[in-house]
ChimeraX commands (.cxc) that place a marker at each C-alpha (Angstrom):
marker #1 position 107.61,158.87,89.91 radius 0.5
marker #1 position 107.72,155.97,92.34 radius 0.5
marker #1 position 108.63,158.27,95.17 radius 0.5
marker #1 position 105.17,159.98,94.92 radius 0.5
marker #1 position 103.25,156.72,95.02 radius 0.5
marker #1 position 105.03,155.39,98.08 radius 0.5
marker #1 position 104.28,158.53,100.12 radius 0.5
marker #1 position 100.64,158.48,99.09 radius 0.5
marker #1 position 100.29,154.87,100.23 radius 0.5
marker #1 position 102.01,155.67,103.48 radius 0.5
marker #1 position 99.56,158.50,104.16 radius 0.5
marker #1 position 96.57,156.21,103.58 radius 0.5
marker #1 position 97.89,153.54,105.91 radius 0.5
marker #1 position 98.33,155.91,108.82 radius 0.5
marker #1 position 95.01,157.80,108.39 radius 0.5
marker #1 position 92.75,158.42,111.34 radius 0.5
marker #1 position 89.35,156.67,111.60 radius 0.5
marker #1 position 87.59,160.02,112.00 radius 0.5
marker #1 position 88.76,161.00,108.51 radius 0.5
marker #1 position 85.87,159.07,106.96 radius 0.5
marker #1 position 83.30,161.01,108.98 radius 0.5
marker #1 position 84.96,164.31,108.22 radius 0.5
marker #1 position 84.76,163.61,104.48 radius 0.5
marker #1 position 81.00,163.04,104.77 radius 0.5
marker #1 position 80.39,166.22,106.76 radius 0.5
marker #1 position 80.05,168.52,103.69 radius 0.5
marker #1 position 77.53,166.12,102.16 radius 0.5
marker #1 position 75.44,166.09,105.33 radius 0.5
marker #1 position 75.65,169.88,105.59 radius 0.5
marker #1 position 74.50,170.20,101.98 radius 0.5
marker #1 position 71.51,167.93,102.63 radius 0.5
marker #1 position 70.54,169.94,105.72 radius 0.5
marker #1 position 70.78,173.17,103.73 radius 0.5
marker #1 position 68.60,171.75,100.93 radius 0.5
marker #1 position 66.06,170.56,103.47 radius 0.5
marker #1 position 65.66,173.94,105.16 radius 0.5
marker #1 position 65.90,176.05,101.99 radius 0.5
marker #1 position 63.97,173.94,99.47 radius 0.5
marker #1 position 62.15,170.89,100.77 radius 0.5
marker #1 position 60.55,172.25,103.95 radius 0.5
marker #1 position 59.13,175.47,102.42 radius 0.5
marker #1 position 57.76,173.53,99.44 radius 0.5
marker #1 position 55.95,171.00,101.63 radius 0.5
marker #1 position 54.56,173.82,103.78 radius 0.5
marker #1 position 53.25,175.61,100.69 radius 0.5
marker #1 position 51.70,172.40,99.36 radius 0.5
marker #1 position 49.99,171.78,102.71 radius 0.5
marker #1 position 48.56,175.32,102.75 radius 0.5
marker #1 position 47.24,174.84,99.20 radius 0.5
marker #1 position 45.56,171.53,100.11 radius 0.5
marker #1 position 43.89,173.18,103.11 radius 0.5
marker #1 position 42.74,176.15,101.02 radius 0.5
marker #1 position 41.29,173.89,98.31 radius 0.5
marker #1 position 39.47,171.80,100.93 radius 0.5
marker #1 position 37.78,174.92,102.35 radius 0.5
marker #1 position 36.35,176.16,99.03 radius 0.5
marker #1 position 32.60,176.75,99.29 radius 0.5
marker #1 position 29.87,178.17,97.07 radius 0.5
marker #1 position 30.13,181.94,96.80 radius 0.5
marker #1 position 33.90,182.16,97.24 radius 0.5
marker #1 position 35.75,184.36,94.77 radius 0.5
marker #1 position 38.83,182.65,93.38 radius 0.5
marker #1 position 41.62,182.78,90.81 radius 0.5
marker #1 position 42.57,179.64,88.90 radius 0.5
marker #1 position 46.02,178.51,87.77 radius 0.5
marker #1 position 45.19,179.84,84.30 radius 0.5
marker #1 position 44.44,183.29,85.70 radius 0.5
marker #1 position 40.66,183.09,85.40 radius 0.5
marker #1 position 38.80,185.13,88.00 radius 0.5
marker #1 position 35.33,184.02,89.07 radius 0.5
marker #1 position 32.87,183.04,91.76 radius 0.5
marker #1 position 32.20,179.43,92.78 radius 0.5
marker #1 position 28.61,178.50,91.86 radius 0.5
marker #1 position 28.83,174.75,92.52 radius 0.5
marker #1 position 31.41,172.82,94.51 radius 0.5
marker #1 position 31.89,169.12,93.95 radius 0.5
marker #1 position 34.52,166.78,95.30 radius 0.5
marker #1 position 36.88,167.04,92.32 radius 0.5
marker #1 position 35.37,169.81,90.17 radius 0.5
marker #1 position 33.91,173.24,90.83 radius 0.5
marker #1 position 31.68,175.38,88.63 radius 0.5
marker #1 position 33.14,178.82,88.24 radius 0.5
marker #1 position 30.92,181.72,87.14 radius 0.5
marker #1 position 33.19,184.02,85.15 radius 0.5
marker #1 position 30.50,186.35,83.78 radius 0.5
marker #1 position 26.73,186.73,84.01 radius 0.5
marker #1 position 25.35,183.43,82.73 radius 0.5
marker #1 position 28.79,182.02,81.81 radius 0.5
marker #1 position 29.92,179.07,83.92 radius 0.5
marker #1 position 32.92,176.83,83.42 radius 0.5
marker #1 position 33.97,173.70,85.26 radius 0.5
marker #1 position 37.53,173.44,86.53 radius 0.5
marker #1 position 39.35,170.93,88.65 radius 0.5
marker #1 position 39.32,171.85,92.30 radius 0.5
marker #1 position 43.11,171.81,92.74 radius 0.5
marker #1 position 43.51,174.36,89.91 radius 0.5
marker #1 position 42.22,177.07,92.24 radius 0.5
marker #1 position 45.32,178.92,93.35 radius 0.5
marker #1 position 44.01,181.82,95.38 radius 0.5
marker #1 position 40.96,182.80,97.39 radius 0.5
marker #1 position 40.09,186.46,97.00 radius 0.5
marker #1 position 38.46,188.72,99.58 radius 0.5
marker #1 position 34.70,189.18,99.19 radius 0.5
marker #1 position 33.88,191.92,96.68 radius 0.5
marker #1 position 37.05,191.53,94.63 radius 0.5
marker #1 position 35.18,189.92,91.76 radius 0.5
marker #1 position 32.92,192.93,91.15 radius 0.5
marker #1 position 35.75,195.44,91.32 radius 0.5
marker #1 position 37.84,193.61,88.69 radius 0.5
marker link #1:1,2 radius 0.2
marker link #1:2,3 radius 0.2
marker link #1:3,4 radius 0.2
marker link #1:4,5 radius 0.2
marker link #1:5,6 radius 0.2
marker link #1:6,7 radius 0.2
marker link #1:7,8 radius 0.2
marker link #1:8,9 radius 0.2
marker link #1:9,10 radius 0.2
marker link #1:10,11 radius 0.2
marker link #1:11,12 radius 0.2
marker link #1:12,13 radius 0.2
marker link #1:13,14 radius 0.2
marker link #1:14,15 radius 0.2
marker link #1:15,16 radius 0.2
marker link #1:16,17 radius 0.2
marker link #1:17,18 radius 0.2
marker link #1:18,19 radius 0.2
marker link #1:19,20 radius 0.2
marker link #1:20,21 radius 0.2
marker link #1:21,22 radius 0.2
marker link #1:22,23 radius 0.2
marker link #1:23,24 radius 0.2
marker link #1:24,25 radius 0.2
marker link #1:25,26 radius 0.2
marker link #1:26,27 radius 0.2
marker link #1:27,28 radius 0.2
marker link #1:28,29 radius 0.2
marker link #1:29,30 radius 0.2
marker link #1:30,31 radius 0.2
marker link #1:31,32 radius 0.2
marker link #1:32,33 radius 0.2
marker link #1:33,34 radius 0.2
marker link #1:34,35 radius 0.2
marker link #1:35,36 radius 0.2
marker link #1:36,37 radius 0.2
marker link #1:37,38 radius 0.2
marker link #1:38,39 radius 0.2
marker link #1:39,40 radius 0.2
marker link #1:40,41 radius 0.2
marker link #1:41,42 radius 0.2
marker link #1:42,43 radius 0.2
marker link #1:43,44 radius 0.2
marker link #1:44,45 radius 0.2
marker link #1:45,46 radius 0.2
marker link #1:46,47 radius 0.2
marker link #1:47,48 radius 0.2
marker link #1:48,49 radius 0.2
marker link #1:49,50 radius 0.2
marker link #1:50,51 radius 0.2
marker link #1:51,52 radius 0.2
marker link #1:52,53 radius 0.2
marker link #1:53,54 radius 0.2
marker link #1:54,55 radius 0.2
marker link #1:55,56 radius 0.2
marker link #1:56,57 radius 0.2
marker link #1:57,58 radius 0.2
marker link #1:58,59 radius 0.2
marker link #1:59,60 radius 0.2
marker link #1:60,61 radius 0.2
marker link #1:61,62 radius 0.2
marker link #1:62,63 radius 0.2
marker link #1:63,64 radius 0.2
marker link #1:64,65 radius 0.2
marker link #1:65,66 radius 0.2
marker link #1:66,67 radius 0.2
marker link #1:67,68 radius 0.2
marker link #1:68,69 radius 0.2
marker link #1:69,70 radius 0.2
marker link #1:70,71 radius 0.2
marker link #1:71,72 radius 0.2
marker link #1:72,73 radius 0.2
marker link #1:73,74 radius 0.2
marker link #1:74,75 radius 0.2
marker link #1:75,76 radius 0.2
marker link #1:76,77 radius 0.2
marker link #1:77,78 radius 0.2
marker link #1:78,79 radius 0.2
marker link #1:79,80 radius 0.2
marker link #1:80,81 radius 0.2
marker link #1:81,82 radius 0.2
marker link #1:82,83 radius 0.2
marker link #1:83,84 radius 0.2
marker link #1:84,85 radius 0.2
marker link #1:85,86 radius 0.2
marker link #1:86,87 radius 0.2
marker link #1:87,88 radius 0.2
marker link #1:88,89 radius 0.2
marker link #1:89,90 radius 0.2
marker link #1:90,91 radius 0.2
marker link #1:91,92 radius 0.2
marker link #1:92,93 radius 0.2
marker link #1:93,94 radius 0.2
marker link #1:94,95 radius 0.2
marker link #1:95,96 radius 0.2
marker link #1:96,97 radius 0.2
marker link #1:97,98 radius 0.2
marker link #1:98,99 radius 0.2
marker link #1:99,100 radius 0.2
marker link #1:100,101 radius 0.2
marker link #1:101,102 radius 0.2
marker link #1:102,103 radius 0.2
marker link #1:103,104 radius 0.2
marker link #1:104,105 radius 0.2
marker link #1:105,106 radius 0.2
marker link #1:106,107 radius 0.2
marker link #1:107,108 radius 0.2
marker link #1:108,109 radius 0.2
view
């Protein structure tokens, strides 16, 4: 078995300096792939959601994260009042609004 160890040590001693960079190349390529496939789209989606939540005004028709459909009757800084039926209003956190609906969608639902 000593003959295997001596050849392995001889290969390490004569290795090229670019071998270290070449061994890190798959790791760098994996990070770049994760960035473009996972991280970048997620940050873009989060930015679009923040902008949408900031633009919510009274009268907008929205859907919440729980699937509740309603019209904004009051808009505060952290909470909004959502009218879900005639005379029925609930308060939800502003960031729980997931989708703005086109005008008239609330009546047709």
